[in-house]
C-alpha positions as CSV (number, residue, x, y, z in Angstrom):
1,M,27.8,27.1,15.6
2,S,30.6,24.8,14.4
3,W,30.0,21.1,13.5
4,N,31.9,19.9,16.6
5,G,30.1,22.3,18.9
6,R,26.7,21.1,17.6
7,I,27.7,17.4,18.1
8,K,28.7,18.1,21.7
9,E,25.4,19.9,22.4
10,E,23.2,17.3,20.7
11,R,24.9,14.5,22.7
12,K,23.3,16.0,25.8
13,N,19.8,15.8,24.3
14,L,17.7,12.8,23.1
15,S,17.6,12.6,19.3
16,F,16.7,10.3,16.4
17,F,17.0,10.4,12.6
18,K,14.9,9.6,9.5
19,I,15.8,9.0,5.9
20,F,13.3,10.5,3.5
21,Q,13.0,8.1,0.5
22,S,10.4,9.0,-2.1
23,A,8.2,5.8,-1.8
24,D,5.6,6.8,0.8
25,L,6.6,9.7,3.1
26,S,3.1,9.8,4.7
27,S,3.0,6.1,5.8
28,E,2.4,5.4,9.5
29,C,5.8,3.8,9.8
30,M,7.5,6.9,8.4
31,R,5.6,9.1,10.9
32,A,6.4,6.8,13.9
33,L,8.5,8.0,16.8
34,P,11.2,5.5,17.6
35,Y,10.4,3.1,20.5
36,N,13.8,3.6,22.3
37,F,13.3,7.4,22.0
38,M,9.9,7.3,23.7
39,Q,11.2,4.9,26.4
40,N,13.8,7.4,27.4
41,L,11.6,10.5,27.2
42,S,10.4,11.6,30.6
43,K,6.7,12.0,31.4
44,E,7.2,15.7,32.2
45,D,8.6,16.3,28.7
46,F,5.9,14.4,26.8
47,S,2.8,15.9,25.3
48,Y,0.5,15.0,22.4
49,K,1.6,18.1,20.4
50,M,5.2,18.5,19.1
51,V,6.9,21.4,17.4
52,I,9.5,21.0,14.7
53,R,11.9,23.9,14.2
54,A,14.4,24.4,11.4
55,E,17.6,26.4,11.7
56,R,16.3,29.1,9.4
57,G,13.5,29.9,11.9
58,S,10.5,28.1,10.3
59,S,8.4,25.8,12.6
60,W,5.6,23.2,12.3
61,E,3.1,22.0,14.9
62,V,2.3,18.3,14.7
63,D,-0.2,16.4,16.8
64,I,0.9,13.0,18.3
65,S,-1.3,9.9,18.4
66,K,-0.8,6.3,19.5
67,N,-1.8,3.0,18.1
68,P,-1.4,-0.4,19.9
69,R,2.3,-0.5,18.9
70,F,3.8,3.0,18.9
71,Y,3.4,6.8,19.0
72,Y,3.2,8.5,15.6
73,M,2.9,12.0,14.1
74,E,-0.5,12.9,12.6
75,K,-0.6,13.5,8.8
76,S,-1.7,17.1,8.7
77,G,1.3,18.7,10.4
78,W,3.8,16.1,9.1
79,N,2.7,16.4,5.5
80,Q,3.1,20.2,5.7
81,F,6.6,19.8,7.0
82,V,7.5,17.4,4.2
83,S,5.9,19.6,1.6
84,D,7.5,22.9,2.8
85,N,10.9,21.3,2.7
86,A,10.4,19.4,-0.6
87,L,11.6,16.2,1.0
88,G,11.7,12.8,-0.7
89,D,15.2,12.7,-2.4
90,N,16.9,10.5,0.2
91,E,17.5,13.3,2.7
92,F,19.0,12.4,6.1
93,I,17.3,14.4,8.9
94,T,18.1,14.6,12.6
95,F,15.5,15.4,15.2
96,T,17.0,16.7,18.4
97,H,14.7,17.1,21.5
98,K,15.1,20.4,23.2
99,G,12.4,19.8,25.9
100,S,8.6,19.8,26.1
101,M,8.3,18.0,22.7
102,S,10.2,20.8,20.8
103,F,12.6,19.5,18.2
104,N,15.4,21.1,16.2
105,V,15.9,19.5,12.8
106,N,18.9,19.5,10.6
107,I,18.4,18.4,7.0
108,Y,21.2,16.8,4.9
109,G,21.1,16.1,1.2
110,K,22.2,12.7,-0.3
111,N,25.5,14.3,-1.1
112,G,26.1,14.8,2.7
113,K,25.8,18.6,2.6
114,E,23.5,20.3,5.0
115,I,20.5,22.1,3.4
116,V,20.0,25.4,5.1
117,A,17.9,27.4,2.6
118,P,14.4,26.2,2.0
119,R,13.8,24.4,-1.2
120,K,10.7,25.0,-3.4
121,P,8.5,21.9,-3.9
122,P,8.2,20.8,-7.5
123,T,5.2,22.4,-9.2
124,T,5.2,20.3,-12.4
125,T,4.4,17.0,-10.7
126,P,2.2,17.4,-7.6
127,L,1.6,14.4,-5.4
128,S,-1.7,13.5,-6.9
129,G,-0.1,13.7,-10.4
130,V,2.7,11.3,-9.3
131,K,0.1,8.9,-7.9
132,K,-1.9,9.1,-11.1
133,E,1.2,8.4,-13.3
134,E,2.2,5.5,-11.1
135,G,-1.3,4.2,-11.2
136,E,-1.5,4.5,-15.0
137,R,1.8,2.6,-15.4
138,S,0.5,-0.1,-13.0
139,Y,-2.8,-0.2,-15.0
140,K,-0.9,-1.0,-18.2
141,D,0.7,-4.0,-16.4
142,V,-2.8,-5.0,-15.2
143,K,-4.1,-5.0,-18.8
144,K,-1.3,-7.4,-19.8
145,E,-2.2,-9.6,-16.8
146,E,-5.9,-9.4,-17.6
147,E,-5.4,-10.3,-21.3
148,T,-3.4,-13.3,-20.3
149,C,-6.1,-14.5,-17.9
150,E,-8.8,-13.9,-20.5
151,S,-6.8,-15.9,-23.2
152,M,-6.4,-18.8,-20.7
153,E,-10.1,-18.7,-20.0
154,G,-10.8,-18.9,-23.7
155,V,-8.5,-21.9,-24.1
156,E,-10.3,-23.7,-21.2
157,L,-13.7,-23.0,-22.8
158,E,-12.4,-24.3,-26.1
159,E,-11.1,-27.5,-24.6
160,A,-14.3,-28.1,-22.8
161,T,-16.3,-27.6,-26.0
162,K,-14.1,-30.1,-27.9
163,K,-14.6,-32.7,-25.2
164,K,-18.3,-32.1,-25.3
165,K,-18.4,-32.5,-29.1
166,K,-16.4,-35.8,-29.0
167,S,-19.0,-37.3,-26.6
168,K,-21.9,-36.5,-28.9
169,K,-23.0,-37.9,-32.3
170,V,-22.4,-35.8,-35.5
171,L,-25.1,-33.2,-35.9
172,S,-26.3,-31.2,-38.8
173,Y,-25.0,-27.6,-39.3
174,V,-28.2,-26.1,-38.0
175,E,-28.2,-28.3,-34.9
176,V,-24.6,-27.5,-34.1
177,G,-25.5,-23.8,-34.3
178,E,-28.4,-24.2,-32.0
179,S,-26.5,-26.3,-29.5
180,S,-23.5,-23.8,-29.4
181,R,-25.9,-21.0,-28.7
182,G,-27.5,-23.0,-26.0
183,S,-24.2,-23.9,-24.4
184,R,-23.2,-20.2,-24.4
185,K,-26.4,-19.4,-22.5
186,K,-25.7,-22.3,-20.0
187,K,-22.1,-21.0,-19.5
188,A,-23.3,-17.5,-18.9
189,E,-25.9,-18.8,-16.3
190,K,-23.2,-20.8,-14.6
191,L,-20.9,-17.8,-14.4
192,K,-23.7,-15.8,-12.8
193,T,-24.3,-18.6,-10.3
194,L,-20.6,-18.7,-9.4
195,K,-20.5,-15.0,-8.9
196,K,-23.5,-15.1,-6.5
197,K,-21.8,-17.9,-4.5
198,K,-18.5,-15.9,-4.4
199,K,-20.3,-12.8,-3.3
200,I,-21.6,-14.7,-0.2
201,K,-18.0,-15.8,0.6
202,T,-16.7,-12.2,0.5
203,V,-18.1,-11.6,4.0
204,K,-17.1,-13.8,6.9
205,K,-18.3,-13.1,10.4
206,G,-19.6,-9.8,9.3
207,V,-16.2,-8.6,7.9
208,P,-15.7,-8.3,4.1
209,E,-12.6,-10.1,3.0
210,F,-10.8,-11.6,0.0
211,E,-8.0,-14.1,-0.4
212,I,-5.3,-14.1,-3.0
213,T,-2.0,-15.9,-3.7
214,I,0.9,-13.7,-4.5
215,R,2.3,-13.9,-8.1
216,K,5.5,-12.3,-9.2
217,S,3.6,-9.4,-10.9
218,Y,1.6,-8.9,-7.7
219,L,4.8,-7.6,-5.9
220,K,4.5,-4.5,-8.1
221,F,0.7,-4.1,-8.1
222,L,-2.2,-6.1,-6.8
223,L,-5.2,-7.0,-8.9
224,L,-8.3,-7.1,-6.7
225,P,-10.8,-9.9,-7.3
226,R,-13.7,-8.6,-9.5
227,V,-16.4,-10.1,-7.2
228,F,-14.9,-8.3,-4.1
229,E,-14.5,-4.9,-5.9
230,E,-18.0,-5.0,-7.2
231,E,-19.4,-5.7,-3.8
232,H,-17.2,-3.5,-1.5
233,I,-15.1,-1.0,-3.4
234,P,-16.6,2.4,-4.3
235,G,-16.5,3.4,-7.9
236,E,-13.7,5.9,-7.5
237,S,-9.9,5.9,-6.8
238,M,-9.0,6.5,-3.2
239,E,-6.3,5.8,-0.6
240,Y,-6.6,2.9,1.8
241,T,-4.6,2.1,4.9
242,I,-3.4,-1.5,5.2
243,H,-2.3,-2.7,8.6
244,H,0.1,-5.6,9.5
245,S,-1.8,-8.4,11.1
246,E,0.3,-7.9,14.3
247,M,0.0,-4.1,14.0
248,R,3.7,-3.8,13.6
249,C,3.2,-1.2,10.8
250,S,0.7,0.3,8.4
251,W,1.0,1.5,4.8
252,N,-1.0,3.9,2.7
253,V,-1.9,2.4,-0.7
254,L,-3.7,4.0,-3.6
255,C,-6.6,1.9,-4.8
256,L,-6.9,2.7,-8.5
257,V,-10.4,2.2,-10.0
258,R,-10.8,1.9,-13.7
259,E,-13.6,0.7,-16.0
260,N,-12.1,-2.8,-16.4
261,R,-10.4,-3.6,-13.2
262,T,-9.3,-2.3,-9.8
263,V,-5.7,-2.5,-8.5
264,F,-3.6,-1.5,-5.5
265,S,-0.9,0.7,-7.1
266,S,1.1,3.6,-5.5
267,G,2.5,2.5,-2.2
268,W,1.8,-1.2,-2.7
269,S,5.3,-2.2,-3.9
270,R,6.7,-0.6,-0.7
271,L,4.3,-2.7,1.4
272,A,5.3,-5.9,-0.5
273,R,8.9,-5.1,0.2
274,E,8.6,-4.1,3.9
275,F,6.0,-6.6,5.0
276,P,7.6,-8.6,3.3
277,L,5.6,-10.6,0.7
278,K,7.0,-13.5,-1.3
279,V,5.7,-15.3,-4.4
280,G,3.3,-18.1,-3.3
281,D,2.2,-16.4,0.0
282,R,-1.5,-16.8,0.7
283,C,-2.9,-13.4,1.7
284,T,-6.2,-12.5,3.4
285,F,-7.4,-8.9,3.3
286,K,-10.0,-8.0,5.9
287,L,-11.9,-4.7,5.4
288,I,-12.2,-3.6,9.0
289,K,-13.2,0.0,8.2
290,P,-14.4,1.7,5.1
291,T,-10.9,2.7,4.2
292,E,-8.8,0.2,6.3
293,F,-7.6,-3.3,5.7
294,V,-5.8,-5.8,7.9
295,L,-3.4,-8.1,5.9
296,I,-2.9,-11.7,7.2
297,T,-0.4,-13.9,5.4
298,K,0.3,-17.6,5.3
299,K,3.8,-18.3,4.0
300,S,4.2,-20.6,0.9
301,R,5.2,-24.2,1.6
302,K,8.4,-23.7,-0.4
303,E,9.6,-20.9,1.9
304,I,8.6,-22.9,5.1
305,T,10.6,-25.9,3.8
306,V,13.7,-23.8,3.1
307,I,13.5,-22.2,6.6
308,G,13.1,-25.7,8.2
């Protein structure tokens, strides 16, 4: 069929499009069915199972679910469609409804040319490998952040020790040694006490949560508070779903667990961009299910002042 002929035919049918960027193709937002499309779809045509058909004859069955905000395609069938067509390089795809939740798809590359022959998915860098590499890069950034924090803590301790020495009389070498050892023990005990207090605060009204203020580096990755991770995060890397506080959207984010610290890495930068998050925002993460957070934000004073 010619291009003009296809356009004329598709105008008769409901349709929508999606652009497949490489950030997070399995997010709930990416799998969402457009609101206007669902509003115009008749009850007779709707069902909780859709079929996606390519021009070359291949087809994929995808289950449909609904959250409080919109209908979306379930991961199992959707991920198979994405994988079989090696999507993720800014492809433009049209979904044309042919009736009874059956859709014809046309896939166009970023050069504007239609892709008819199936492409082989890359075998050298599987999805898990990509996530691991992104996580490792984020972890190197975390190490820098961690070293900075540790050095600052060392300076604070040193300053406190100097003030303490000034307030005391001069002691002998042995006495200084004994007092310094004693002070280290006291500091260690204080740290343990603080941790215990913080652990109590990680659960409010029965829901585990933590608060954090966004720094510039946190727009690329997020360092989880050590007290929260020790109490509520399993000792292995896994994917979490983070929901918008108003349920506008959800994002899948890899929680990368390492010996030293735990971070949100792959998928986090997209969340920060789309939410959107800004430096200075105060964020509260509520762990509503074992692998699901709700993110609540309080905008920084600077941003509120500018808006006002």
